[in-house]
C-alpha positions as CSV (number, residue, x, y, z in Angstrom):
1,M,151.4,96.5,135.2
2,D,152.6,93.0,134.6
3,G,150.4,91.5,131.9
4,T,150.6,87.9,133.2
5,R,149.2,89.1,136.6
6,T,146.4,91.0,135.1
7,R,145.3,88.1,133.0
8,K,145.0,86.0,136.1
9,F,142.5,88.5,137.6
10,V,140.5,88.6,134.4
11,K,140.0,84.9,134.0
12,L,136.4,85.7,134.0
13,S,134.1,83.5,135.7
14,A,134.0,80.1,136.0
15,G,131.8,81.3,138.8
16,A,128.9,81.6,136.3
17,A,129.3,78.0,135.3
18,A,129.6,76.9,138.8
19,L,126.4,78.7,139.9
20,A,124.5,77.1,137.0
21,L,125.5,73.7,138.3
22,V,124.3,74.6,141.8
23,L,121.0,75.9,140.6
24,A,120.5,73.0,138.2
25,G,120.2,70.6,141.2
26,C,117.8,72.9,143.1
27,G,114.1,72.4,143.4
28,G,111.4,75.2,143.2
29,N,108.1,75.8,141.5
30,A,107.2,78.7,139.2
31,E,104.6,81.0,140.5
32,G,101.5,81.9,138.5
33,E,100.7,80.2,135.2
34,D,102.0,76.9,133.7
35,N,105.5,77.1,132.3
36,G,104.2,76.6,128.8
37,A,102.1,79.8,128.9
38,A,104.5,81.9,130.9
39,A,103.2,85.4,131.2
40,E,105.1,88.6,131.9
41,D,103.9,88.5,135.6
42,T,105.1,85.0,136.0
43,G,108.1,84.6,138.3
44,F,110.2,81.7,139.9
45,E,111.8,80.8,143.1
46,Y,115.5,82.0,143.1
47,D,116.8,78.5,143.2
48,A,114.5,77.0,140.6
49,P,116.1,74.6,138.2
50,Q,117.3,75.9,134.9
51,E,114.7,74.0,132.8
52,E,112.0,75.7,134.7
53,V,113.4,79.2,134.1
54,N,113.9,78.4,130.4
55,A,110.2,77.5,130.1
56,I,109.1,80.7,131.9
57,V,111.2,83.0,129.6
58,E,110.6,81.1,126.4
59,D,107.8,83.2,125.1
60,L,109.1,86.6,126.4
61,E,110.6,89.1,124.0
62,P,114.5,89.3,124.2
63,V,116.0,92.4,125.6
64,T,119.3,94.1,125.8
65,I,120.3,95.9,129.0
66,T,123.1,98.4,129.2
67,F,125.4,97.8,132.2
68,Q,128.1,100.3,133.3
69,P,130.4,98.7,136.0
70,S,133.3,100.4,137.7
71,A,136.1,99.1,135.6
72,A,137.9,101.0,132.9
73,S,138.1,98.1,130.5
74,Q,137.7,94.3,130.2
75,N,141.3,94.0,130.9
76,S,141.1,95.8,134.2
77,V,141.7,94.1,137.6
78,M,138.2,95.4,138.4
79,A,136.7,93.7,135.3
80,P,135.2,90.6,137.2
81,A,132.7,92.8,138.9
82,G,131.1,93.4,135.6
83,T,131.9,90.3,133.5
84,V,130.5,87.8,136.1
85,F,127.2,89.7,136.1
86,K,127.0,89.5,132.3
87,D,127.8,85.7,132.3
88,I,125.2,84.9,135.0
89,V,122.4,87.0,133.5
90,E,122.9,85.7,130.0
91,E,123.1,82.0,131.1
92,R,120.3,82.1,133.6
93,S,117.9,83.8,131.1
94,N,118.9,81.2,128.5
95,G,120.2,84.0,126.2
96,K,116.9,86.1,126.3
97,I,118.7,88.9,128.1
98,T,121.8,90.3,126.6
99,V,124.1,92.5,128.7
100,D,125.8,95.2,126.9
101,I,128.8,96.3,129.1
102,V,130.0,99.9,128.9
103,W,133.5,100.3,130.2
104,G,135.2,103.3,131.7
105,Q,132.0,105.3,132.7
106,A,131.6,106.1,129.0
107,I,128.0,106.9,129.1
108,A,127.9,108.9,132.5
109,G,130.6,109.7,135.1
110,Y,129.8,109.3,138.8
111,D,128.5,112.8,138.9
112,E,125.6,112.0,136.4
113,V,125.2,108.3,136.6
114,H,121.9,108.4,138.6
115,D,120.4,110.8,136.0
116,A,121.5,108.3,133.2
117,L,119.8,105.6,135.1
118,A,116.6,107.5,135.5
119,D,116.4,108.8,131.9
120,G,117.2,105.4,130.4
121,R,120.7,105.9,129.0
122,L,121.7,103.2,131.5
123,D,119.8,100.1,132.7
124,V,122.1,98.9,135.6
125,A,125.2,100.7,136.9
126,Y,127.7,100.8,139.8
127,T,127.4,104.2,141.3
128,L,129.0,106.2,144.2
129,P,126.0,107.9,145.9
130,V,128.6,108.9,148.6
131,Y,129.7,111.6,146.1
132,Q,126.4,113.3,146.7
133,P,126.0,113.3,150.5
134,D,123.3,115.8,150.5
135,E,121.1,113.6,148.2
136,F,122.1,110.3,149.9
137,P,122.9,111.3,153.6
138,A,122.1,107.9,155.0
139,L,124.7,106.1,152.8
140,N,127.3,108.7,153.8
141,D,126.5,108.2,157.5
142,L,126.6,104.3,157.2
143,G,130.0,104.6,155.4
144,T,131.2,106.7,158.5
145,A,129.9,104.2,161.1
146,M,131.6,101.4,159.2
147,A,135.0,102.6,160.3
148,G,134.5,100.6,163.5
149,L,135.0,97.3,161.5
150,S,138.3,95.5,161.5
151,S,140.6,95.8,158.6
152,S,142.5,93.3,156.5
153,P,142.8,92.8,152.8
154,F,141.1,89.5,152.6
155,V,138.8,88.3,155.4
156,G,138.3,92.1,156.4
157,E,137.0,92.9,152.9
158,L,134.6,90.0,152.9
159,V,133.3,90.8,156.4
160,N,132.9,94.6,155.7
161,N,131.0,93.9,152.4
162,A,128.7,91.4,154.1
163,V,128.0,93.8,157.0
164,G,127.4,96.7,154.5
165,N,125.0,94.5,152.5
166,E,122.9,94.0,155.7
167,L,123.1,97.7,156.8
168,G,122.0,99.0,153.3
169,W,118.9,96.9,153.1
170,Q,117.7,97.8,156.6
171,N,118.0,101.5,156.2
172,E,114.7,103.0,155.1
173,S,116.0,106.5,154.5
174,L,118.5,105.1,151.9
175,L,116.0,102.9,150.2
176,Q,113.6,105.9,150.0
177,S,116.3,108.1,148.6
178,Y,116.7,105.6,145.7
179,E,112.9,105.3,145.2
180,E,112.5,109.1,145.0
181,K,114.9,109.2,142.1
182,G,113.2,106.3,140.3
183,L,116.0,103.8,141.0
184,T,115.8,100.2,142.1
185,P,118.6,99.0,144.4
186,L,120.2,95.7,143.4
187,T,122.9,96.2,146.1
188,A,121.7,99.1,148.3
189,L,125.2,99.5,149.8
190,A,128.4,98.0,148.4
191,A,131.2,98.5,150.9
192,S,133.7,97.8,148.1
193,G,137.4,98.0,149.2
194,G,139.0,99.3,152.4
195,Y,140.9,102.6,152.4
196,Y,144.7,102.9,152.4
197,T,147.2,105.7,151.9
198,V,149.3,105.7,148.8
199,C,152.0,108.4,149.1
200,S,155.0,109.8,147.3
201,D,156.9,109.5,150.7
202,P,156.2,107.2,153.6
203,V,153.5,108.3,156.0
204,E,153.5,106.2,159.2
205,D,153.5,108.3,162.4
206,V,152.0,111.3,163.7
207,D,154.8,113.6,162.5
208,D,154.5,112.3,158.9
209,W,150.9,113.4,158.7
210,N,151.6,117.1,159.7
211,G,151.0,119.2,156.6
212,T,150.5,116.3,154.3
213,Q,148.1,117.0,151.4
214,V,145.8,114.0,151.0
215,R,143.2,113.4,148.3
216,I,140.1,112.2,150.0
217,A,136.7,110.6,148.8
218,S,134.2,111.6,151.5
219,T,133.3,114.2,154.2
220,A,134.2,111.8,157.0
221,Q,137.6,111.0,155.4
222,S,138.2,114.8,155.1
223,A,137.5,115.2,158.8
224,Q,139.8,112.2,159.7
225,V,142.7,113.6,157.6
226,S,142.4,117.0,159.2
227,E,142.3,115.4,162.7
228,L,145.6,113.6,162.0
229,G,147.2,116.9,161.0
230,G,147.0,116.5,157.2
231,T,145.3,118.7,154.6
232,P,142.4,117.0,152.8
233,V,142.0,117.7,149.1
234,S,138.7,116.9,147.2
235,M,139.2,116.0,143.5
236,E,137.9,113.7,141.0
237,Y,139.8,110.4,141.1
238,A,140.8,110.7,137.5
239,E,143.0,113.7,138.4
240,T,144.9,111.9,141.1
241,F,147.8,110.4,139.1
242,E,148.7,113.8,137.6
243,A,148.2,115.6,141.0
244,L,150.6,113.1,142.6
245,Q,153.1,113.3,139.7
246,R,153.2,117.1,140.0
247,G,153.3,117.2,143.8
248,T,150.0,118.9,144.1
249,V,149.0,116.3,146.6
250,D,151.3,114.1,148.6
251,C,148.9,111.1,149.0
252,T,145.7,109.7,148.0
253,L,143.4,108.0,150.6
254,G,141.7,105.4,148.5
255,Q,140.8,101.8,147.7
256,L,143.8,99.8,146.3
257,V,142.1,98.5,143.3
258,P,141.7,101.7,141.4
259,S,145.2,102.6,142.6
260,A,146.6,99.4,141.0
261,E,144.6,100.0,137.8
262,G,145.5,103.6,137.5
263,G,149.3,103.0,137.9
264,I,149.3,105.2,140.9
265,F,152.3,103.3,142.4
266,E,154.6,104.6,139.7
267,V,154.4,108.1,141.2
268,A,153.4,107.2,144.7
269,P,154.9,103.9,145.7
270,H,154.5,103.9,149.6
271,L,151.4,102.1,150.9
272,G,150.2,102.6,154.5
273,Y,147.4,100.6,156.2
274,T,145.5,100.1,159.4
275,T,145.1,96.9,161.4
276,D,143.0,97.5,164.4
277,H,140.9,100.5,163.1
278,S,139.7,101.7,159.7
279,F,139.3,105.0,157.8
280,S,135.6,105.7,156.9
281,R,134.4,103.9,153.8
282,A,133.0,105.6,150.7
283,P,130.4,103.0,149.9
284,G,128.9,102.4,146.4
285,A,125.8,100.8,145.2
286,Y,124.5,98.7,142.3
287,L,121.3,100.3,141.0
288,A,118.8,99.6,138.2
289,G,117.2,102.4,136.3
290,S,113.7,103.5,135.3
291,S,113.4,100.7,132.7
292,F,113.7,98.0,135.4
293,Q,110.1,98.1,136.6
294,D,108.8,97.6,133.0
295,L,110.6,94.3,132.6
296,P,108.8,91.0,133.0
297,L,108.9,89.8,136.4
298,A,111.1,86.8,135.5
299,Y,113.7,89.2,134.0
300,Q,113.6,91.4,137.1
301,Q,114.3,88.3,139.2
302,I,117.1,87.2,137.0
303,I,118.8,90.5,137.2
304,F,118.4,90.9,140.9
305,D,119.6,87.3,141.7
306,S,122.5,87.7,139.2
307,N,123.6,90.9,140.7
308,R,123.8,89.2,144.2
309,F,125.7,86.2,142.8
310,A,128.0,88.5,140.9
311,S,129.4,89.8,144.2
312,A,131.7,86.8,143.8
313,G,133.3,88.7,140.9
314,G,133.2,91.9,142.9
315,M,135.2,90.3,145.6
316,Q,137.5,88.7,143.2
317,A,138.2,92.2,141.8
318,V,138.6,94.0,145.3
319,I,140.7,91.3,146.9
320,G,142.7,90.4,143.9
321,G,143.2,94.1,143.3
322,N,144.6,94.4,146.9
323,A,147.2,91.8,146.2
324,E,148.1,93.4,143.0
325,A,148.5,96.8,144.7
326,V,150.8,95.4,147.4
327,A,152.9,93.8,144.5
328,Q,153.0,97.0,142.6
329,A,154.0,99.0,145.6
330,K,157.0,96.6,146.1
331,E,158.0,96.6,142.4
332,A,158.0,100.5,142.5
333,G,160.4,100.3,145.4
334,G,157.9,101.5,148.0
335,E,157.3,100.5,151.6
336,V,154.2,98.6,152.7
337,T,153.8,99.4,156.4
338,A,151.2,99.7,159.0
339,F,150.5,103.0,160.8
340,T,151.9,103.4,164.3
341,D,149.7,102.5,167.2
342,E,149.4,106.1,168.1
343,V,148.1,107.0,164.6
344,Q,145.6,104.0,164.6
345,Q,144.3,104.9,168.0
346,Q,143.8,108.5,166.9
347,I,142.0,107.2,163.8
348,G,139.8,104.9,165.9
349,S,138.9,107.4,168.6
350,Y,137.9,110.1,166.0
351,A,135.9,107.6,164.1
352,E,133.8,107.0,167.1
353,E,133.2,110.7,167.4
354,L,132.2,110.9,163.7
355,T,130.0,108.0,164.2
356,E,128.2,109.7,167.2
357,E,127.6,112.8,165.0
358,A,126.4,110.6,162.1
359,V,123.8,109.1,164.5
360,Q,122.6,112.6,165.5
361,N,121.8,113.3,161.8
362,G,118.9,110.9,162.2
363,Q,119.5,109.0,159.1
364,I,120.9,105.8,160.7
365,D,119.9,103.6,163.6
366,E,120.7,105.0,167.1
367,D,122.2,101.6,168.0
368,I,124.3,101.4,164.8
369,V,127.5,100.6,166.7
370,S,126.1,97.6,168.5
371,L,124.2,96.6,165.3
372,I,127.6,96.6,163.4
373,A,129.3,94.8,166.0
374,E,126.6,92.1,166.0
375,Y,126.8,91.7,162.3
376,E,130.6,91.7,162.3
377,E,130.7,88.8,164.7
378,Q,127.9,86.9,162.8
379,W,129.6,87.2,159.4
380,T,133.2,86.7,160.7
381,T,132.1,83.3,162.0
382,K,130.2,82.5,158.8
383,I,133.1,83.4,156.5
384,E,135.5,81.3,158.5
385,E,133.1,78.4,158.2
386,L,133.1,78.8,154.5
387,G,136.9,78.4,154.6
388,Y,138.1,82.0,154.0
389,T,140.9,82.8,156.5
390,D,143.8,85.3,156.6
391,E,147.1,83.5,156.2
392,G,149.4,86.5,156.8
393,T,149.6,90.3,156.9
394,T,148.8,93.1,154.5
395,A,152.6,93.7,153.9
396,D,153.0,90.2,152.5
397,F,149.5,89.7,151.1
398,D,150.8,89.5,147.5
399,E,152.8,86.3,148.7
400,W,150.1,84.4,150.5
401,Y,146.9,85.4,148.5
402,D,145.6,82.5,146.4
403,E,144.5,84.0,143.1
404,D,142.4,81.0,142.3
405,T,140.1,81.6,145.3
406,D,136.5,81.0,144.5
407,Y,134.0,83.4,146.1
408,M,130.7,81.9,144.9
409,D,130.0,80.2,148.3
410,Y,130.4,83.8,149.8
411,A,128.2,85.3,147.3
412,I,125.4,82.6,147.8
413,A,125.7,83.0,151.6
414,T,125.3,86.8,151.5
415,Y,122.2,86.4,149.5
416,E,120.5,83.4,151.1
417,D,121.4,84.5,154.7
418,S,120.9,88.3,154.5
419,E,118.2,90.9,154.3
420,A,118.7,91.0,150.4
421,M,116.5,88.1,149.8
422,N,113.5,90.0,151.3
423,F,113.8,92.6,148.5
424,R,113.8,90.1,145.6
425,P,111.1,91.1,143.1
426,E,107.8,89.2,143.3
């Protein structure tokens, strides 16, 4: 990967400083006791000025929380999803909370991260509950239903994540599944990035799919690949590079950010994408562990608020990673092409069938299709009002994407104008 390009993605977050300036001008009154005698059960309004927060946390004991984001290292294209959170938490807490970032799933892989949160090895983590569909069936079904959303590497990602944020907080079954494991959702459903094919040979039309072995990430994706005539293969993402290199699989169906980070385009340079329809998503979540409820209320609020604002870093990572992936595919001599209309129609029609089946499981709203459509329209309009617009296609995304795009306005809107605010600790 080109070092200069990577450094642009990891410019960390001016976002934290920008947020501090926004909050500094806000009003708000602390709840409970006087600031000078702030107690552990004293909280504050989310937009309280920094001086008020400083007074509340002044007499609280400093704490260190261990945070495991999705990125492999601080130099990763995915790093802003972790570093922005750290910056905002430490600044908002006036240094009373220290965030110790653990890179590369060094404490717990995705198969045991929920246990690590529950037993205290981790305090906050990005997790993939979709990898345990039997334990988190609602999240799996929501990811399936979200295939009806439009796809694009910029506005599409913003809309999908805004809609997913709403759906996660509204699903009682999903929230209960976290509670039963002693976990506190900070982002109940993170739609993360859209799904693309990354293949050793171009896969565009129906004939190309026949017999193609594709690494998949969810049960819905397995069904979709089979419907297209391919052979789904389930494996840990860490094994994907070697599997493609050896020809064990022909493609991986995945998000572009980890493909760019993992150097997948070196062995599979051809990138395929949808325009009118989408593959089912494999959503993640940001969860706090068993220690969260023992923290002072003000600390809980700082962590919860900061996670939502840190979605600015998350979108910087996802969307910047999409542009990086397109560039890497081209540099490796690959083709970046949309699937044929026939393939996309097949993806779309089968996604509708899978959504109907998901509804019958009883874990998601019976009117999920109309609900998603309503949220998609609402957030598409809102995001355009904030100034985020597509200026080209996926094939030339690396050329028209502005790497200096600031996502803090988006992060604030998806907190203030969403269900998330109703779950703020109090």
